[in-house]
C-alpha positions in Angstrom: 39.5 18.9 -54.4 38.2 19.9 -51.0 37.0 17.1 -48.7 33.3 17.1 -48.1 32.2 18.6 -44.8 30.7 16.3 -42.3 27.3 17.1 -41.1 26.9 18.5 -37.7 25.3 15.8 -35.5 21.8 16.7 -34.4 21.6 17.8 -30.8 19.3 15.9 -28.5 16.2 17.6 -27.5 16.5 19.1 -24.1 13.3 19.8 -22.1 12.8 23.4 -21.3 14.1 24.4 -17.9 16.5 21.4 -17.5 20.1 20.6 -18.1 21.4 17.2 -18.8 25.0 17.9 -17.7 24.2 19.3 -14.2 22.1 17.5 -11.7 21.6 18.2 -8.0 20.4 15.6 -5.4 17.2 16.2 -3.5 18.2 18.2 -0.4 16.9 16.2 2.6 17.2 17.8 6.1 16.2 16.4 9.4 14.6 18.3 12.3 14.2 16.6 15.7 11.5 18.1 17.9 11.9 18.2 21.7 10.2 15.6 23.9 6.8 16.6 25.5 8.0 15.3 28.9 11.5 15.2 30.2 11.1 11.6 31.6 10.0 10.1 28.3 12.1 7.4 26.7 14.1 8.7 23.7 15.0 6.5 20.7 16.7 9.1 18.5 20.1 10.7 19.2 21.8 13.5 17.2 25.4 12.4 16.6 26.6 15.5 14.7 25.2 18.1 12.3 24.7 15.5 9.6 24.0 12.2 11.4 21.3 10.8 13.7 21.2 7.4 15.4 18.2 5.3 16.2 18.2 3.1 19.3 15.8 0.1 19.8 13.5 0.9 22.8 13.3 -1.4 25.8 9.8 -2.6 24.9 10.9 -3.7 21.4 14.0 -5.5 22.8 11.8 -7.8 24.9 9.6 -8.8 22.0 12.6 -9.4 19.8 14.6 -11.6 22.2 16.8 -8.8 23.5 18.0 -7.7 20.1 19.6 -4.3 20.5 20.2 -2.6 17.2 21.6 0.8 16.5 21.2 2.4 13.0 22.7 5.7 11.8 21.3 7.8 9.0 23.0 10.8 7.3 21.3 14.0 6.0 22.4 17.2 4.3 22.0 18.8 7.7 20.5 17.8 11.0 18.7 20.4 13.2 18.5 19.5 16.9 15.9 20.2 19.5 17.2 23.7 20.2 17.2 25.0 16.6 15.3 28.2 16.0 13.0 28.9 13.1 15.5 31.6 11.8 18.4 29.1 11.6 16.2 26.6 9.8 15.0 29.3 7.3 18.5 30.6 6.5 19.7 27.1 5.6 16.7 25.6 3.8 14.2 28.2 2.5 16.4 31.3 1.9 18.1 29.8 -1.2 14.7 28.8 -2.6 13.3 32.3 -2.2 16.4 33.8 -3.8 15.9 31.4 -6.8 12.2 32.4 -7.0 13.1 36.1 -7.3 15.6 35.2 -10.1 13.0 33.2 -12.1 13.5 29.6 -10.8 10.9 27.2 -9.3 11.2 25.5 -6.0 9.4 22.8 -4.0 9.7 22.5 -0.2 7.7 19.9 1.7 7.7 18.6 5.3 7.4 14.8 5.9 7.0 12.8 9.0 4.6 10.9 11.3 1.7 12.5 13.1 2.7 14.8 15.8 6.4 15.3 14.7 6.1 19.1 14.2 5.5 19.5 10.4 2.9 22.2 10.7 4.9 24.0 13.3 7.9 24.0 11.0 5.9 25.3 8.0 3.5 27.7 9.7 5.0 28.5 13.1 3.4 29.4 16.3 2.7 32.6 18.3 5.8 34.7 18.5 7.8 32.3 16.3 6.9 32.4 12.7 7.6 29.4 10.5 9.0 29.0 7.0 6.0 30.3 5.2 5.7 33.8 6.8 9.5 34.2 6.6 9.4 33.4 2.9 6.7 36.0 2.3 8.6 38.6 4.3 11.8 38.1 2.3 9.9 38.3 -1.0 8.3 41.7 -0.2 11.4 43.1 1.3 13.2 42.4 -2.0 10.6 43.6 -4.5 8.6 46.1 -2.4 9.6 49.2 -4.4 9.4 47.5 -7.7 5.9 46.1 -7.6 3.5 46.8 -10.4 0.2 48.4 -9.7 -2.7 46.0 -8.9 -4.3 44.3 -11.9 -1.5 45.2 -14.3 -0.9 41.4 -14.3 -4.0 39.3 -14.6 -4.0 35.5 -14.3 -5.9 33.3 -16.7 -7.1 29.7 -16.7 -4.1 28.4 -18.8 -1.5 28.7 -16.0 -0.1 31.9 -17.6 -0.4 35.7 -17.1 -1.8 38.5 -19.2 -0.6 42.1 -19.2 -3.0 45.1 -19.0 -2.2 48.7 -19.7 -2.4 51.3 -17.0 -5.8 52.5 -18.1 -7.4 49.0 -18.0 -5.7 48.3 -14.7 -7.1 51.6 -13.3 -10.6 50.8 -14.5 -10.5 47.4 -13.0 -9.3 48.8 -9.7 -12.1 51.3 -9.6 -14.6 48.6 -10.5 -13.3 46.3 -7.7 -13.3 49.2 -5.1 -16.9 49.9 -6.0 -17.9 46.4 -5.1 -19.6 46.0 -1.7 -17.5 43.1 -0.6 -14.2 43.1 -2.4 -12.6 39.7 -2.7 -9.1 41.0 -2.7 -7.8 41.9 0.8 -6.7 45.4 1.3 -3.4 46.3 2.8 -5.1 49.2 4.7 -7.0 46.8 7.0 -5.9 46.1 10.5 -3.9 42.8 11.0 -5.8 40.0 12.6 -4.4 39.6 16.1 -4.8 35.8 15.8 -1.7 35.7 13.5 -0.1 39.1 14.1 2.7 37.6 16.2 3.5 34.9 13.5 4.3 37.5 10.8 6.1 39.9 13.1 9.6 38.8 11.9 12.3 40.8 13.7 15.2 39.8 11.4 15.3 41.7 8.1 16.1 39.5 5.1 16.4 40.5 1.5 17.6 38.9 -1.7 20.6 40.3 -3.5 20.8 41.6 -7.1 17.2 42.2 -7.8 16.5 43.4 -11.4 15.6 47.1 -11.0 14.4 47.4 -14.6 11.5 45.0 -14.1 8.2 45.2 -12.3 6.9 42.3 -10.1 3.6 40.9 -9.1 2.9 38.2 -6.4 0.0 35.8 -6.6 -0.9 33.2 -4.0 -3.1 30.1 -4.1 -4.0 27.5 -1.4 -5.2 24.0 -2.1 -5.6 20.8 -0.1 -5.5 17.2 -1.3 -8.1 15.3 0.7 -8.9 11.6 0.0 -7.1 12.0 -3.3 -9.3 14.9 -4.3 -8.1 18.5 -4.8 -10.1 21.3 -3.2 -9.6 25.1 -3.4 -9.3 26.6 0.1 -9.7 30.2 -1.3 -12.8 29.6 -3.3 -15.7 31.8 -2.2 -18.8 29.7 -1.9 -22.1 31.6 -1.3 -23.7 30.6 2.0 -27.1 29.0 1.6 -28.7 28.0 5.0 -31.4 26.0 3.3 -29.3 24.0 0.9 -25.6 24.3 1.7 -23.4 23.7 -1.3 -20.5 21.3 -0.9 -17.1 22.3 -2.3 -16.3 21.1 -5.7 -13.1 19.2 -6.4 -10.7 20.5 -8.9 -9.0 18.8 -11.8 -5.3 18.7 -12.8 -4.4 20.0 -16.3 -1.3 20.3 -18.3 -0.3 23.7 -19.9 1.5 24.3 -23.2 4.9 23.9 -21.5 3.8 20.4 -20.1 3.6 21.8 -16.6 0.8 20.5 -14.3 -1.6 22.9 -12.6 -4.9 22.9 -10.9 -7.6 24.1 -13.3 -10.0 26.8 -11.9 -7.9 27.4 -8.8 -8.3 30.9 -7.2 -5.1 33.1 -7.4 -5.1 36.2 -5.3 -2.7 39.1 -6.0 -1.1 40.4 -2.8 1.0 43.4 -2.1 2.4 42.8 1.4 3.3 40.1 3.9 0.3 40.8 6.0 -2.1 40.7 3.0 -0.6 37.3 1.8 -0.7 35.7 5.3 -4.3 36.9 5.8 -5.2 35.0 2.6 -3.3 31.9 3.9 -5.1 32.1 7.3 -8.5 32.4 5.6 -7.8 29.1 3.7 -6.2 27.5 6.8 -9.5 27.8 8.7 -11.2 25.6 5.9 -8.5 22.9 6.1 -9.7 19.6 7.4 -8.3 18.6 10.8 -9.5 16.1 13.3 -8.8 14.9 16.8 -7.0 11.5 16.9 -5.5 9.4 19.6 -2.0 10.7 18.7 -2.6 14.4 18.0 -5.3 16.8 19.1 -5.3 18.7 15.8 -4.1 16.2 13.2 -4.1 17.3 9.6 -6.3 15.0 7.5 -5.1 16.3 4.2 -2.0 17.5 2.3 -1.9 21.3 2.0 -0.1 23.2 -0.8 0.5 26.9 -0.6 1.8 28.3 -3.9 3.6 31.6 -4.2 3.7 32.7 -7.9 6.1 35.6 -8.8 5.4 37.3 -12.1 8.3 39.4 -13.6 8.0 41.7 -16.7 10.6 44.3 -18.0 10.0 48.0 -18.4 9.9 49.5 -21.9 12.9 51.4 -23.4 11.8 54.7 -21.8 11.4 53.0 -18.4 7.9 54.4 -18.0 5.5 51.5 -18.5 5.5 47.7 -18.5 6.6 46.2 -21.8 3.4 44.9 -23.4 4.9 41.7 -24.7 3.5 38.5 -23.2 6.5 36.5 -24.3 8.8 38.5 -22.0 6.9 37.6 -18.8 8.8 35.3 -16.5 6.7 33.2 -14.0 8.4 31.4 -11.1 6.7 29.4 -8.4 7.5 28.3 -4.9 5.3 25.5 -3.5 5.3 25.0 0.3 3.7 21.6 1.1 2.6 20.4 4.5 2.1 16.7 4.2 -0.4 14.8 6.4 1.4 12.5 8.9 1.7 8.8 8.1 0.0 6.8 10.9 -0.9 3.3 11.9 -4.5 2.8 12.6 -4.0 0.5 15.5 -2.3 3.4 17.3 -4.6 6.2 16.3 -7.7 4.1 17.1 -9.3 5.5 13.9 -12.8 4.4 12.9 -15.2 5.3 10.1 -14.2 8.4 8.2 -11.0 8.8 10.2 -10.0 5.2 9.1 -10.7 6.0 5.5 -8.8 9.2 5.7 -5.8 7.4 7.2 -5.9 4.8 4.4 -5.9 7.5 1.7 -3.0 9.4 3.4 -0.9 6.3 3.7 -1.7 5.4 0.1 -0.6 8.8 -1.3 2.6 8.7 0.9 3.3 5.1 -0.3 2.9 6.3 -4.0 5.4 9.1 -3.2 7.9 6.5 -1.9 7.3 4.3 -4.9 8.0 7.2 -7.3 11.3 8.0 -5.4 12.4 4.4 -5.6 11.7 4.1 -9.3 13.5 7.4 -10.0 16.5 6.2 -8.0 16.5 2.8 -9.8 16.3 4.5 -13.2 19.2 6.8 -12.4 21.4 4.2 -10.7 21.0 1.3 -13.1 20.1 3.1 -16.3 16.7 1.6 -16.6 13.7 3.3 -18.1 10.8 2.2 -15.9 7.7 4.4 -15.9 7.4 6.5 -12.8 3.8 6.0 -11.4 3.1 9.7 -10.9 -0.5 9.3 -11.9 -1.3 6.9 -9.1 -1.8 9.8 -6.7 -2.8 13.5 -7.2 0.1 14.5 -4.9 2.8 13.0 -7.1 1.0 14.0 -10.3 0.9 17.6 -9.3 4.6 17.9 -8.6 6.0 15.6 -11.3 7.5 18.6 -13.1 9.9 19.3 -10.2 11.3 15.9 -10.4 11.7 16.2 -14.1 14.0 19.2 -13.8 11.7 22.2 -13.4 13.2 23.4 -10.1 14.9 22.6 -6.8 13.4 20.1 -4.4 14.0 20.3 -0.7 12.5 18.0 2.0 12.5 18.5 5.8 12.0 15.2 7.7 10.4 15.9 11.0 10.8 13.2 13.7 9.6 12.8 17.2 12.3 11.1 19.4 9.8 9.3 21.8 10.0 5.6 21.9 6.4 5.0 20.9 7.1 6.4 17.4 10.2 4.1 16.9 8.7 1.9 14.1 7.2 4.9 12.2 10.4 6.9 12.6 12.4 4.0 11.2 10.2 3.9 8.0 10.6 7.7 7.7 14.4 7.4 7.9 14.4 4.7 5.2 12.3 6.9 2.9 14.6 9.9 3.5 17.6 7.7 2.7 16.1 6.7 -0.7 15.0 10.3 -1.5 18.4 11.9 -1.1 19.8 9.5 -3.6 17.4 10.9 -6.3 19.0 13.6 -8.6 17.0 16.4 -10.2 18.3 18.3 -13.2 19.4 21.8 -12.5 17.1 24.5 -14.0 18.5 26.9 -16.7 18.7 30.6 -16.0 15.9 32.5 -17.8 17.1 35.5 -19.9 15.1 38.7 -20.2 15.1 40.7 -23.5 18.2 42.6 -24.2 17.2 46.2 -23.2 19.6 48.8 -21.9 19.9 48.5 -18.1 19.2 51.4 -15.8 16.1 52.6 -17.6 14.1 53.2 -14.4 16.5 55.6 -12.8 17.1 57.5 -16.0 13.4 58.1 -16.4 13.2 59.4 -12.8 16.0 61.9 -13.4 14.8 63.1 -16.8 12.5 66.0 -15.6 15.1 67.7 -13.2 18.0 70.2 -14.0 21.3 68.8 -15.1 24.5 70.3 -13.5 26.4 71.5 -16.6 23.4 73.0 -18.6 23.0 76.9 -18.3 19.7 78.3 -16.9 17.2 80.1 -19.2 17.7 83.5 -17.5 21.4 83.3 -18.1 20.8 82.7 -21.8 18.5 85.7 -22.0 21.0 88.0 -20.2 23.8 86.9 -22.5 21.8 88.0 -25.6 21.6 91.6 -24.4 24.4 94.1 -25.5 27.0 94.7 -22.9 26.9 97.8 -20.7 29.7 100.4 -21.1 31.9 101.4 -18.2 30.0 103.6 -15.7 33.0 105.0 -13.9 33.2 108.9 -14.2 36.7 110.2 -13.4 36.4 113.8 -14.7 33.7 116.3 -13.9 33.7 117.4 -17.5 33.2 113.9 -18.9 30.2 114.1 -21.2 30.6 110.8 -23.0 30.1 108.2 -20.3 26.4 109.1 -19.5 25.3 109.3 -23.1 26.9 105.9 -23.9 25.2 104.4 -20.8 21.8 106.0 -21.8 22.2 104.6 -25.4 23.0 101.1 -24.1 20.1 101.1 -21.8 17.8 102.3 -24.5 19.0 99.5 -26.8 18.4 97.0 -24.0 15.0 98.4 -23.4 14.2 98.2 -27.1 15.5 94.6 -27.3 13.5 93.7 -24.2 10.4 95.1 -25.7 11.0 93.1 -28.9 11.5 90.0 -26.8 8.3 90.7 -24.9 6.4 91.1 -28.1 7.9 87.9 -29.5 7.1 86.1 -26.3 3.5 87.3 -26.4 3.3 86.3 -30.0 4.7 82.8 -29.3 2.5 82.6 -26.2 -0.6 83.2 -28.3 0.6 80.7 -30.9 1.3 78.1 -28.1 -2.1 78.8 -26.6 -3.7 78.2 -29.9 -1.8 75.0 -30.4 -2.6 73.9 -26.9 -6.3 74.6 -27.5 -6.1 72.6 -30.7 -4.4 69.8 -28.8 -7.0 69.9 -26.1 -9.7 69.6 -28.7 -7.9 66.7 -30.4 -7.4 65.0 -27.0 -11.1 65.5 -26.2 -12.1 64.1 -29.6 -9.8 61.1 -29.0 -11.2 60.6 -25.5 -14.8 60.7 -26.9 -13.7 58.2 -29.6 -12.0 56.1 -27.0 -15.0 56.3 -24.7 -17.2 55.1 -27.6 -14.9 52.3 -28.3 -14.8 51.5 -24.6 -18.6 51.4 -24.5 -18.6 49.1 -27.4 -16.0 46.9 -25.8 -17.9 46.9 -22.6 -21.0 45.8 -24.4 -19.1 43.0 -26.1 -17.6 42.1 -22.7 -21.0 42.1 -21.0 -22.3 39.8 -23.8 -19.3 37.5 -23.4 -19.8 37.5 -19.6 -23.5 36.5 -20.1 -22.4 33.8 -22.5 -19.8 32.7 -19.9 -22.3 32.7 -17.2 -24.7 30.6 -19.3 -21.9 28.2 -20.1 -20.9 28.0 -16.5 -24.5 27.2 -15.5 -24.6 24.6 -18.2 -21.2 23.3 -17.0 -22.4 23.1 -13.4 -25.6 21.3 -14.5 -23.5 18.8 -16.5 -21.1 18.4 -13.5 -24.1 17.8 -11.3 -25.5 15.2 -13.7 -22.0 13.6 -13.9 -21.8 13.5 -10.1 -25.3 11.8 -9.9 -24.2 9.3 -12.6 -21.0 8.6 -10.7 -22.9 8.0 -7.5 -25.3 5.8 -9.3 -22.5 3.9 -10.9 -20.8 3.5 -7.5 -24.0 2.2 -6.1 -24.5 -0.3 -9.0 -20.8 -1.4 -8.7 -21.2 -1.9 -5.0 -24.4 -4.0 -5.6 -22.6 -5.9 -8.3 -19.7 -6.6 -5.9 -22.0 -7.7 -3.2 -23.9 -10.0 -5.6 -20.7 -11.4 -6.9 -19.5 -12.1 -3.3 -22.8 -13.6 -2.5 -22.7 -15.8 -5.6 -19.1 -16.9 -4.8 -20.2 -17.7 -1.2 -23.1 -19.8 -2.5 -20.9 -21.5 -5.0 -18.3 -22.3 -2.3 -21.2 -23.6 0.0 -22.5 -25.8 -2.8 -19.0 -27.0 -3.6 -18.5 -27.9 0.1 -21.8 -29.6 0.3 -21.0 -31.6 -2.9 -17.6 -32.5 -1.5 -19.2 -33.6 1.8 -21.8 -35.6 -0.1 -19.1 -37.4 -2.2 -17.0 -38.1 1.0 -20.2 -39.4 2.7 -21.0 -41.6 -0.3 -17.5 -42.9 -0.4 -17.6 -43.6 3.3 -21.0 -45.3 3.1 -19.9 -47.3 0.1 -16.8 -48.4 2.0 -18.9 -49.3 5.0 -21.4 -51.3 2.9 -18.6 -53.1 1.1 -16.8 -53.9 4.3 -20.1 -55.1 6.0 -21.0 -57.1 2.9 -17.6 -58.8 2.8 -17.7 -59.4 6.5 -21.2 -61.0 6.5 -20.3 -62.9 3.3 -17.3 -64.5 5.0 -19.3 -65.2 8.1 -22.1 -66.8 6.0 -19.6 -68.9 4.1 -17.9 -70.0 7.4 -21.2 -70.9 8.9 -22.4 -72.8 5.8 -19.2 -74.7 5.6 -19.3 -75.5 9.3 -22.9 -76.7 9.1 -22.2 -78.8 6.0 -19.2 -80.4 7.7 -21.2 -81.0 10.9 -24.0 -82.7 8.9 -21.6 -84.8 7.0 -19.9 -85.9 10.2 -23.2 -86.8 11.8 -24.2 -88.7 8.7 -20.9 -90.6 8.7 -21.2 -91.4 12.5 -24.7 -92.8 11.9 -23.5 -94.9 9.0 -20.6 -96.2 11.1 -22.9 -97.1 13.9 -25.3 -98.9 11.6 -22.4 -100.7 10.0 -21.1 -101.9 13.4 -24.6 -102.8 14.5 -25.1 -104.8 11.3 -21.8 -106.6 11.9 -22.8 -107.5 15.5 -26.2 -108.7 14.5 -24.9 -110.9 11.7 -21.9 -112.2 13.6 -22.2 -115.9 14.6 -22.2 -116.6 18.3 -20.2 -119.9 18.3 -17.4 -118.5 20.1 -17.0 -115.6 22.4 -14.7 -113.0 20.8 -12.0 -111.5 22.8 -12.7 -107.9 23.7 -10.2 -105.6 22.1 -8.2 -103.3 24.2 -9.0 -99.6 24.3 -5.8 -98.9 22.5 -6.8 -100.9 19.5 -10.3 -99.4 19.5 -8.8 -96.0 19.6 -6.5 -96.8 16.7 -9.5 -98.0 14.7 -11.5 -95.0 15.5 -8.7 -92.7 14.7 -8.1 -94.5 11.4 -11.8 -94.2 10.5 -11.9 -90.6 11.5 -8.9 -89.8 9.5 -10.2 -91.6 6.4 -13.9 -91.6 6.4 -13.9 -92.4 2.7 -13.6 -96.1 3.5 -17.3 -96.3 4.2 -18.7 -97.6 1.0 -21.8 -95.5 0.5 -20.7 -92.4 2.4 -20.2 -89.2 0.2 -16.6 -87.8 0.1 -15.9 -85.3 2.8 -14.0 -82.2 1.6 -11.8 -81.1 4.4 -11.7 -77.3 5.0 -8.4 -75.6 4.5 -7.9 -72.3 6.3 -5.9 -70.7 3.5 -8.5 -71.4 0.8 -10.2 -68.1 1.2 -7.0 -66.0 0.9 -5.1 -68.1 -1.6 -4.9 -65.1 -4.0 -4.3 -62.5 -1.2 -0.9 -61.2 -0.3 0.2 -61.4 3.4 2.3 -59.4 5.8 4.1 -62.0 7.9 5.0 -60.1 11.1 7.6 -62.1 13.1 9.1 -60.1 15.9 12.9 -60.5 16.5 12.3 -61.8 20.0 10.6 -65.0 18.9 12.3 -68.4 19.6 12.7 -70.8 16.7 10.8 -74.1 17.5 11.8 -77.5 16.3 8.2 -78.7 15.6 7.5 -80.6 12.4 4.5 -78.3 11.7 5.7 -74.8 10.9 3.5 -71.8 9.9 4.1 -71.0 6.2 2.4 -68.4 4.1 3.3 -68.2 0.3 4.0 -64.8 -1.3 4.2 -63.1 2.0 6.3 -60.0 3.0 8.2 -60.9 6.2 8.9 -58.0 8.5 10.2 -57.7 12.1 8.4 -54.4 12.7 5.0 -53.5 11.1 5.2 -50.5 8.8 2.9 -48.6 6.6 4.7 -49.3 3.4 4.3 -53.1 3.8 0.7 -52.8 4.8 -0.1 -50.7 1.7 1.0 -53.6 -0.6 -0.9 -56.4 1.1 -4.5 -57.4 2.0 -3.9 -59.8 4.9 -1.9 -59.5 8.1 -0.5 -62.3 10.4 1.3 -61.8 13.7 3.4 -64.7 15.2 3.1 -64.4 19.0 4.9 -66.7 21.5 4.1 -67.1 25.2 4.8 -69.6 27.9 1.9 -72.0 28.7 0.9 -73.2 32.2 2.8 -76.5 31.8 6.0 -74.6 30.9 6.0 -75.3 27.2 6.2 -72.6 24.4 2.8 -71.9 22.8 2.8 -70.1 19.4 -0.3 -68.1 18.3 -0.9 -66.9 14.8 -3.1 -63.8 15.0 -4.6 -63.1 11.6 -6.5 -60.1 10.3 -7.7 -58.1 7.2 -6.0 -54.9 6.1 -8.3 -51.9 5.2 -7.6 -48.5 3.8 -8.7 -45.6 5.9 -10.2 -42.3 4.6 -7.1 -40.4 5.6 -5.0 -42.4 3.2 -3.5 -44.9 5.8 -4.2 -48.5 6.7 -5.9 -50.3 9.5 -5.9 -54.0 10.6 -9.1 -55.8 11.8 -8.2 -59.1 13.6 -10.5 -62.0 12.6 -9.1 -65.3 14.1 -6.3 -66.9 16.0 -4.6 -70.2 15.4 -2.5 -71.9 18.2 0.5 -74.2 17.7 1.6 -76.1 20.8 4.2 -78.7 21.5 3.7 -81.2 24.4 5.7 -84.0 26.0 4.3 -87.5 26.2 5.0 -87.7 29.9 2.9 -84.7 30.4 -0.2 -86.1 28.7 -3.3 -87.0 30.5 -3.2 -90.1 32.7 -5.2 -93.0 31.3 -7.7 -94.9 33.5 -7.0 -98.7 33.4 -9.9 -100.6 32.0 -11.0 -103.7 33.9 -12.4 -106.6 32.0 -15.9 -107.5 33.2 -16.4 -111.0 34.3 -18.0 -113.2 31.8 -21.5 -114.2 32.3 -22.6 -117.7 31.7 -25.0 -116.9 28.9 -22.7 -114.5 27.3 -25.3 -111.7 27.0 -23.6 -109.1 29.1 -20.2 -109.6 27.5 -21.6 -109.2 24.1 -23.5 -106.1 24.8 -20.4 -104.7 26.6 -18.3 -105.5 23.6 -20.6 -103.8 21.2 -20.9 -100.9 23.5 -17.2 -100.6 23.8 -16.7 -100.7 20.1 -19.3 -98.0 19.6 -18.2 -95.9 22.5 -16.2 -93.4 20.5 -17.8 -91.0 18.0 -16.1 -88.3 16.0 -18.1 -85.1 15.7 -17.2 -81.8 13.9 -18.3 -78.5 15.4 -17.8 -74.9 14.2 -15.6 -72.8 16.4 -13.9 -75.7 18.1 -10.5 -74.8 19.7 -8.9 -78.2 19.0 -8.3 -77.6 15.4 -10.3 -76.7 12.3 -13.7 -77.8 13.6 -12.8 -81.0 15.4 -14.0 -82.0 18.9 -14.0 -85.4 20.6 -16.8 -86.6 22.9 -16.7 -89.9 25.0 -20.1 -91.4 25.5 -20.8 -93.1 28.9 -21.6 -96.8 29.0 -25.1 -97.8 29.5 -25.9 -100.5 32.0 -28.4 -103.0 31.1 -31.3 -103.1 33.6 
């Protein structure tokens, strides 16, 4: 039993024009332009033919603390300041043109800052043509003798080509030549002297191995991308002095092969270098340029000049083009001159220039982003989406990076020190770009016809070397002549044989003449019949052609009607877009105004809340302050009134005792020490008076019994040996005041010691309230001070010795003096006294009896 055959694995789908096995990196070249002035500072140095080095200029070293940094960047090849346009073309553009002629696409673009020489590299200058005229010259040098007649190839709006027969092409040529102002430039005109020196290329350059059995056609188009809109620079807009018509932007479309193209773009068929460059120069005059601070003629848009080469094989006879659209090979070379990246603070751009610079920098930034994503996908195997659609520039050329052709980039740099930062960014972008790999395109194969068809057709009408002539064939059909030599005078046979042979030849010749005349008449008849048939066919073809022309004219009218309708709709769409833009702008402004009003209201509300909180705090603080003050004053007043009442009661009591005392014997006057002791005892315990109300002594801590204190005792204080020591319960004792302790307490007490005038230590207790501030901190407001002082008995006040008055005989004066002495001391309480909590002693002077 035979084993079952395994199925062949399905091959992965490969996009047309790309190979997964072979990839080439993007070719990045560097060109350094010479300095404008010899004494300018240079920041770029060419190390060798593949490396450049950037130096930090002197001005940047000062702003960066003297940091001197040198960075080297490598390229596929570096072209110095003395490189000619021919050397640059041979290395960079020549292989792309060779691939174009062999059916492969190519993309070449110049990149750099403003004023770095991009346009000079691409277009050239007087007497020194750039890459573009040299590419055109090489193309026409290679296919000049193999070009198809004009209008054999005809472009359509689907990014493809149609083939016309020789008759249709001839009719269209006659029709275009009959027009008063032909759109297609003629090669018979004189060359414009403005660009005549640019296209006068001295070096002859031609591609090798051109297919001689094919015909070629060259079509050029020229577009610009301005403010992320695509405009056709070759579009013919009728001049209207009353209402000038603005150019219409073009849209990007995708053809059946998923290639991007500009819909409705003008493609002009050209037959020579001069004709093609004249078309380019016509579009160049429409390109947007402006005078900026960095460049007198700065490009404000990206320009794309497309060269499309159409190739079709000859038929088997080598006479005409093969009328099969599938056999057409279309290749394209895109030459892109990017607008320079620039910093607005250096270009001093304003208004439209500023908006243009922003759009230029945005499209170049999108190009950088696409390169970075492509590199990341290839290096790390990720599958991130490349943002081609963020810019028209990247969206147009996305097929090249997907493997539809070779990509080459020329980085143009200006070595002057002022462009150091911009040149550094350009170098970094070039470093990223040359790490991106693009799939190598597949060679396109033409149908398998026998090669050499063209030259065989040219040689078919001429004589071939080994074939005999017609005269020789006719002579060989005649009978041979006998010998004409007569050796004997009596020879009678030679002449009769010669006469007989000549007569036979004459008869044969006559027969051949008759046959020739007969065949001539027959051929004339056939030729006349053929002429009649050709005439009938021509009449029939003319009738059909007239019918086709009627159909075509009807279709053209329909197309014109649809175009007018399309233009009307586009105009309406444009009006709607403008209206939408105005409404969106108004909406944005109203939203911004609403947000501003909301923010203003929010700020006012916040200020109001802060003000309310502040006022509430102030009211609370003032209320508490006045409440404490009122309580203190009420308590002081009550105590003062109670003391006054007690003093009056005591005086009355003493007076009553004096009045009711018997006068039998004269009492002995007490000494002042004893009176003082009694007064002190009465003052300490006033409750001994029978009818006096109890006096509630005021304690200083009663108000803050529930508050927590910060007891601030500095480390420099001296410990005293007094019996009375300041003590606060539940206090946080600190040597240095700190915010953490203040945040936990409501009261604050500072123990301060100083030397009194008598040399003793005086201790002061400075008390205060702790308040929270609006900033989240704490503040202390001092309210009162208590003093604790130690004195020596020897340093007390000297007493005055009291002398006893002499006794009078009647005893009146002694009695009055005794009463007065006993009542000479009164104890009185006053608020704010410095001798203690409300105590103050007053000695009343003695009254003398008159």
